[in-house]
C-alpha beads as a LAMMPS data file, in Angstrom:
LAMMPS data file: protein, C-alpha beads

261 atoms
260 bonds

1 atom types
1 bond types

-500.0 500.0 xlo xhi
-500.0 500.0 ylo yhi
-500.0 500.0 zlo zhi

Masses

1 110.0

Atoms # bond

1 1 1 12.094 -15.496 -4.326
2 1 1 14.021 -16.023 -1.099
3 1 1 12.116 -13.596 1.102
4 1 1 8.738 -13.178 -0.618
5 1 1 5.697 -15.398 -0.895
6 1 1 3.174 -14.467 -3.555
7 1 1 -0.133 -16.107 -4.371
8 1 1 -3.202 -15.137 -6.375
9 1 1 -6.747 -16.285 -5.877
10 1 1 -9.839 -14.885 -7.588
11 1 1 -7.809 -11.975 -9.001
12 1 1 -6.644 -10.930 -5.521
13 1 1 -2.922 -11.070 -4.805
14 1 1 -1.361 -11.737 -1.412
15 1 1 2.280 -10.670 -1.107
16 1 1 3.987 -11.719 2.134
17 1 1 7.413 -10.520 3.220
18 1 1 8.847 -13.705 4.675
19 1 1 11.827 -12.975 6.861
20 1 1 10.309 -13.552 10.313
21 1 1 13.594 -14.294 12.085
22 1 1 14.593 -10.682 11.347
23 1 1 11.053 -9.356 11.933
24 1 1 10.761 -9.052 8.137
25 1 1 13.352 -6.261 8.016
26 1 1 14.074 -4.805 4.594
27 1 1 17.583 -5.607 3.413
28 1 1 18.892 -5.120 -0.130
29 1 1 17.749 -8.614 -1.147
30 1 1 14.183 -8.015 0.021
31 1 1 14.135 -4.658 -1.788
32 1 1 15.381 -6.281 -5.014
33 1 1 12.800 -9.064 -4.792
34 1 1 10.012 -6.580 -4.088
35 1 1 10.991 -4.538 -7.127
36 1 1 10.951 -7.588 -9.387
37 1 1 7.645 -8.912 -8.050
38 1 1 5.885 -5.542 -8.172
39 1 1 6.924 -5.092 -11.819
40 1 1 5.143 -8.348 -12.657
41 1 1 2.079 -7.344 -10.653
42 1 1 1.906 -3.971 -12.420
43 1 1 1.398 -5.716 -15.771
44 1 1 -1.241 -8.134 -14.472
45 1 1 -5.046 -7.978 -14.420
46 1 1 -5.049 -8.239 -10.626
47 1 1 -7.960 -6.388 -9.044
48 1 1 -6.509 -5.885 -5.569
49 1 1 -3.199 -6.576 -3.816
50 1 1 -2.688 -7.256 -0.114
51 1 1 0.773 -6.843 1.419
52 1 1 1.621 -8.277 4.842
53 1 1 4.485 -9.720 6.861
54 1 1 5.096 -13.310 7.922
55 1 1 4.464 -14.263 11.528
56 1 1 2.508 -12.476 14.241
57 1 1 5.124 -10.034 15.542
58 1 1 5.854 -7.725 12.640
59 1 1 4.587 -6.359 9.363
60 1 1 8.089 -5.019 8.678
61 1 1 10.147 -3.897 11.657
62 1 1 12.295 -1.535 9.571
63 1 1 15.242 -1.490 7.246
64 1 1 18.157 -3.760 8.113
65 1 1 20.369 -1.643 10.413
66 1 1 23.182 -4.192 10.381
67 1 1 23.411 -3.860 6.597
68 1 1 23.279 -0.053 6.715
69 1 1 25.617 0.696 9.596
70 1 1 28.935 0.888 7.743
71 1 1 27.765 2.291 4.416
72 1 1 29.680 5.190 2.896
73 1 1 27.632 8.300 2.087
74 1 1 27.157 7.438 -1.597
75 1 1 26.303 3.856 -0.749
76 1 1 23.727 5.112 1.745
77 1 1 22.216 7.409 -0.872
78 1 1 21.994 4.485 -3.292
79 1 1 20.366 2.340 -0.580
80 1 1 17.774 5.059 -0.029
81 1 1 17.105 5.544 -3.731
82 1 1 16.645 1.810 -4.328
83 1 1 14.147 1.523 -1.476
84 1 1 12.398 4.718 -2.499
85 1 1 11.990 3.397 -6.024
86 1 1 10.230 0.283 -4.723
87 1 1 7.848 2.381 -2.618
88 1 1 7.050 4.460 -5.698
89 1 1 6.460 1.271 -7.696
90 1 1 3.947 0.069 -5.105
91 1 1 2.254 3.457 -4.937
92 1 1 1.994 3.548 -8.752
93 1 1 0.357 0.123 -9.095
94 1 1 -2.897 0.559 -11.017
95 1 1 -4.931 -1.626 -8.663
96 1 1 -5.714 -0.831 -5.000
97 1 1 -3.111 -2.027 -2.498
98 1 1 -3.988 -2.846 1.120
99 1 1 -1.360 -3.107 3.854
100 1 1 -2.405 -5.704 6.453
101 1 1 -0.250 -4.498 9.347
102 1 1 0.147 -7.381 11.768
103 1 1 2.554 -6.004 14.383
104 1 1 5.545 -3.689 14.172
105 1 1 5.638 -1.271 11.240
106 1 1 8.679 0.829 12.069
107 1 1 10.986 2.875 9.868
108 1 1 11.008 1.284 6.434
109 1 1 8.036 -0.839 7.471
110 1 1 5.958 2.230 8.243
111 1 1 7.101 3.704 4.926
112 1 1 6.060 0.519 3.112
113 1 1 2.615 0.688 4.714
114 1 1 2.328 4.354 3.712
115 1 1 3.053 3.483 0.071
116 1 1 -0.125 1.364 0.055
117 1 1 -3.558 2.860 -0.600
118 1 1 -5.210 1.502 2.532
119 1 1 -3.804 0.407 5.875
120 1 1 -5.709 -1.961 8.140
121 1 1 -3.953 -3.059 11.303
122 1 1 -4.236 -5.501 14.161
123 1 1 -4.744 -4.334 17.727
124 1 1 -1.092 -5.118 18.492
125 1 1 0.258 -2.973 15.640
126 1 1 2.925 -0.363 16.409
127 1 1 3.939 2.389 13.989
128 1 1 6.931 4.709 14.106
129 1 1 9.692 6.554 12.298
130 1 1 12.668 6.008 14.645
131 1 1 15.367 7.164 12.219
132 1 1 16.439 10.414 13.936
133 1 1 17.283 8.336 16.998
134 1 1 19.770 6.480 14.788
135 1 1 21.378 9.594 13.343
136 1 1 19.535 9.524 10.018
137 1 1 16.098 10.399 8.597
138 1 1 13.412 8.291 6.914
139 1 1 14.772 7.522 3.461
140 1 1 11.905 5.779 1.661
141 1 1 9.453 8.668 1.269
142 1 1 7.844 8.219 4.667
143 1 1 7.833 11.861 5.730
144 1 1 6.142 13.067 2.554
145 1 1 3.489 10.353 2.615
146 1 1 2.810 10.715 6.339
147 1 1 2.278 14.464 5.882
148 1 1 -0.361 13.692 3.256
149 1 1 -2.039 11.011 5.364
150 1 1 -1.913 12.488 8.873
151 1 1 -1.106 16.177 8.334
152 1 1 2.058 18.218 8.761
153 1 1 1.954 18.593 12.549
154 1 1 1.367 14.908 13.313
155 1 1 3.994 13.816 10.796
156 1 1 6.651 16.166 12.155
157 1 1 5.925 15.138 15.732
158 1 1 6.365 11.449 14.912
159 1 1 9.536 12.060 12.907
160 1 1 11.089 14.615 15.305
161 1 1 10.501 12.558 18.448
162 1 1 11.007 9.062 16.977
163 1 1 7.992 8.132 19.107
164 1 1 6.120 4.934 18.374
165 1 1 2.327 4.967 18.312
166 1 1 -0.054 2.085 18.892
167 1 1 -3.051 1.062 16.817
168 1 1 -5.639 3.282 18.495
169 1 1 -3.622 6.445 17.992
170 1 1 -2.812 5.436 14.418
171 1 1 -6.562 5.232 13.792
172 1 1 -7.200 8.603 15.406
173 1 1 -4.725 10.433 13.148
174 1 1 -5.871 8.673 9.977
175 1 1 -2.777 6.549 9.521
176 1 1 -4.982 3.447 9.391
177 1 1 -8.634 3.075 8.439
178 1 1 -9.497 0.117 10.678
179 1 1 -8.153 -1.680 13.757
180 1 1 -9.002 -5.394 13.892
181 1 1 -8.354 -8.125 16.506
182 1 1 -5.143 -9.881 15.485
183 1 1 -6.772 -13.251 14.931
184 1 1 -9.326 -11.701 12.538
185 1 1 -7.018 -9.372 10.616
186 1 1 -6.357 -11.374 7.465
187 1 1 -9.964 -12.581 7.208
188 1 1 -11.277 -9.002 7.367
189 1 1 -8.635 -7.664 4.989
190 1 1 -9.341 -10.373 2.426
191 1 1 -13.066 -9.664 2.661
192 1 1 -12.380 -6.009 1.887
193 1 1 -10.169 -7.066 -1.025
194 1 1 -12.991 -9.282 -2.300
195 1 1 -15.428 -6.390 -2.078
196 1 1 -13.055 -4.182 -4.068
197 1 1 -12.427 -6.940 -6.603
198 1 1 -16.172 -7.411 -7.153
199 1 1 -16.449 -3.902 -8.604
200 1 1 -15.728 -2.858 -12.167
201 1 1 -11.918 -2.797 -12.512
202 1 1 -11.863 0.178 -14.889
203 1 1 -13.844 2.244 -12.397
204 1 1 -11.740 1.180 -9.421
205 1 1 -8.470 1.922 -11.208
206 1 1 -9.827 5.287 -12.357
207 1 1 -10.764 6.204 -8.776
208 1 1 -7.206 5.454 -7.643
209 1 1 -5.714 7.493 -10.470
210 1 1 -7.887 10.543 -9.756
211 1 1 -7.341 10.302 -5.987
212 1 1 -3.567 10.200 -6.371
213 1 1 -3.578 12.988 -8.961
214 1 1 -5.534 15.223 -6.593
215 1 1 -2.407 15.532 -4.451
216 1 1 -0.116 16.841 -7.178
217 1 1 -2.370 18.490 -9.758
218 1 1 -4.420 21.646 -9.568
219 1 1 -8.087 21.134 -8.795
220 1 1 -8.987 22.076 -12.385
221 1 1 -6.558 19.521 -13.805
222 1 1 -8.005 16.788 -11.594
223 1 1 -11.495 17.644 -12.836
224 1 1 -10.269 17.241 -16.409
225 1 1 -8.608 13.917 -15.595
226 1 1 -11.723 12.735 -13.807
227 1 1 -13.923 13.543 -16.816
228 1 1 -11.490 11.847 -19.199
229 1 1 -11.451 8.649 -17.150
230 1 1 -15.211 8.834 -16.642
231 1 1 -15.625 8.777 -20.414
232 1 1 -13.239 5.862 -20.816
233 1 1 -15.339 3.782 -18.411
234 1 1 -18.073 3.897 -21.075
235 1 1 -15.799 1.857 -23.331
236 1 1 -16.192 -1.127 -20.986
237 1 1 -18.747 -3.901 -20.916
238 1 1 -18.873 -3.489 -17.131
239 1 1 -20.411 -0.010 -17.407
240 1 1 -23.070 -1.285 -19.797
241 1 1 -23.876 -4.284 -17.589
242 1 1 -23.766 -2.335 -14.325
243 1 1 -26.170 0.363 -15.493
244 1 1 -28.462 -2.082 -17.267
245 1 1 -28.708 -4.194 -14.107
246 1 1 -29.494 -1.101 -12.037
247 1 1 -32.288 -0.011 -14.362
248 1 1 -33.643 -3.552 -14.600
249 1 1 -33.523 -3.914 -10.799
250 1 1 -31.391 -7.056 -10.897
251 1 1 -27.973 -8.051 -9.615
252 1 1 -25.231 -7.346 -12.118
253 1 1 -23.252 -10.172 -13.688
254 1 1 -19.619 -10.535 -12.518
255 1 1 -17.489 -7.726 -13.863
256 1 1 -14.914 -8.848 -16.404
257 1 1 -12.863 -5.753 -17.146
258 1 1 -13.442 -6.309 -20.864
259 1 1 -14.140 -3.649 -23.452
260 1 1 -17.459 -3.382 -25.231
261 1 1 -17.745 -5.509 -28.354

Bonds

1 1 1 2
2 1 2 3
3 1 3 4
4 1 4 5
5 1 5 6
6 1 6 7
7 1 7 8
8 1 8 9
9 1 9 10
10 1 10 11
11 1 11 12
12 1 12 13
13 1 13 14
14 1 14 15
15 1 15 16
16 1 16 17
17 1 17 18
18 1 18 19
19 1 19 20
20 1 20 21
21 1 21 22
22 1 22 23
23 1 23 24
24 1 24 25
25 1 25 26
26 1 26 27
27 1 27 28
28 1 28 29
29 1 29 30
30 1 30 31
31 1 31 32
32 1 32 33
33 1 33 34
34 1 34 35
35 1 35 36
36 1 36 37
37 1 37 38
38 1 38 39
39 1 39 40
40 1 40 41
41 1 41 42
42 1 42 43
43 1 43 44
44 1 44 45
45 1 45 46
46 1 46 47
47 1 47 48
48 1 48 49
49 1 49 50
50 1 50 51
51 1 51 52
52 1 52 53
53 1 53 54
54 1 54 55
55 1 55 56
56 1 56 57
57 1 57 58
58 1 58 59
59 1 59 60
60 1 60 61
61 1 61 62
62 1 62 63
63 1 63 64
64 1 64 65
65 1 65 66
66 1 66 67
67 1 67 68
68 1 68 69
69 1 69 70
70 1 70 71
71 1 71 72
72 1 72 73
73 1 73 74
74 1 74 75
75 1 75 76
76 1 76 77
77 1 77 78
78 1 78 79
79 1 79 80
80 1 80 81
81 1 81 82
82 1 82 83
83 1 83 84
84 1 84 85
85 1 85 86
86 1 86 87
87 1 87 88
88 1 88 89
89 1 89 90
90 1 90 91
91 1 91 92
92 1 92 93
93 1 93 94
94 1 94 95
95 1 95 96
96 1 96 97
97 1 97 98
98 1 98 99
99 1 99 100
100 1 100 101
101 1 101 102
102 1 102 103
103 1 103 104
104 1 104 105
105 1 105 106
106 1 106 107
107 1 107 108
108 1 108 109
109 1 109 110
110 1 110 111
111 1 111 112
112 1 112 113
113 1 113 114
114 1 114 115
115 1 115 116
116 1 116 117
117 1 117 118
118 1 118 119
119 1 119 120
120 1 120 121
121 1 121 122
122 1 122 123
123 1 123 124
124 1 124 125
125 1 125 126
126 1 126 127
127 1 127 128
128 1 128 129
129 1 129 130
130 1 130 131
131 1 131 132
132 1 132 133
133 1 133 134
134 1 134 135
135 1 135 136
136 1 136 137
137 1 137 138
138 1 138 139
139 1 139 140
140 1 140 141
141 1 141 142
142 1 142 143
143 1 143 144
144 1 144 145
145 1 145 146
146 1 146 147
147 1 147 148
148 1 148 149
149 1 149 150
150 1 150 151
151 1 151 152
152 1 152 153
153 1 153 154
154 1 154 155
155 1 155 156
156 1 156 157
157 1 157 158
158 1 158 159
159 1 159 160
160 1 160 161
161 1 161 162
162 1 162 163
163 1 163 164
164 1 164 165
165 1 165 166
166 1 166 167
167 1 167 168
168 1 168 169
169 1 169 170
170 1 170 171
171 1 171 172
172 1 172 173
173 1 173 174
174 1 174 175
175 1 175 176
176 1 176 177
177 1 177 178
178 1 178 179
179 1 179 180
180 1 180 181
181 1 181 182
182 1 182 183
183 1 183 184
184 1 184 185
185 1 185 186
186 1 186 187
187 1 187 188
188 1 188 189
189 1 189 190
190 1 190 191
191 1 191 192
192 1 192 193
193 1 193 194
194 1 194 195
195 1 195 196
196 1 196 197
197 1 197 198
198 1 198 199
199 1 199 200
200 1 200 201
201 1 201 202
202 1 202 203
203 1 203 204
204 1 204 205
205 1 205 206
206 1 206 207
207 1 207 208
208 1 208 209
209 1 209 210
210 1 210 211
211 1 211 212
212 1 212 213
213 1 213 214
214 1 214 215
215 1 215 216
216 1 216 217
217 1 217 218
218 1 218 219
219 1 219 220
220 1 220 221
221 1 221 222
222 1 222 223
223 1 223 224
224 1 224 225
225 1 225 226
226 1 226 227
227 1 227 228
228 1 228 229
229 1 229 230
230 1 230 231
231 1 231 232
232 1 232 233
233 1 233 234
234 1 234 235
235 1 235 236
236 1 236 237
237 1 237 238
238 1 238 239
239 1 239 240
240 1 240 241
241 1 241 242
242 1 242 243
243 1 243 244
244 1 244 245
245 1 245 246
246 1 246 247
247 1 247 248
248 1 248 249
249 1 249 250
250 1 250 251
251 1 251 252
252 1 252 253
253 1 253 254
254 1 254 255
255 1 255 256
256 1 256 257
257 1 257 258
258 1 258 259
259 1 259 260
260 1 260 261
């Protein structure tokens, strides 16, 4: 990979977009590499994934304007669809995904953060959808996801005005769940990833599936899905160990994700 660094430790993945000289902007090469890497991650037993950007200035400062500027209409549509597909791939990963936002998250960078399950940012983080100021609109699903995260009014205001918001305001509208001093960001994010990874993977993945389904399904359908996945958890050794440890008033053994024998 030219623009991605990926490492795994203790079943936690760290995916870094490594194009700091361009503030980690998303060009077609970065999008292609992300798609390939995320496909591999989807088929892994990873328990949590953290996505961040290289350097201290930017998570991802946006899509690459220089690459987009002279696209014909069909080429622009293709560019949007390719990026949108990657965001959907990230959103559909079975394990929780945390965006560690370490600076600018503008345009495509904000959309990338929104495709993750959780967003934790540094105090110097800046979020925005500046596209209408460039004669276009967000093309990677950012409007739809921001509506779901922050509500219709907040999302439309950000998109209509192309106004950037800083970390404190992002926290107040629910765009991020925590704001951390920059020098502590990765340590705190990795600790949260470790806490997630320590739980039973079948349960964690089921929570994500039900939470995402609650957006698109009727409430009755989500109840049915929840019950189905609840039952499937009882096929795992983790459920047996977790409940036995609780009743025996002891600490549970490390969860393995394995099925009952």
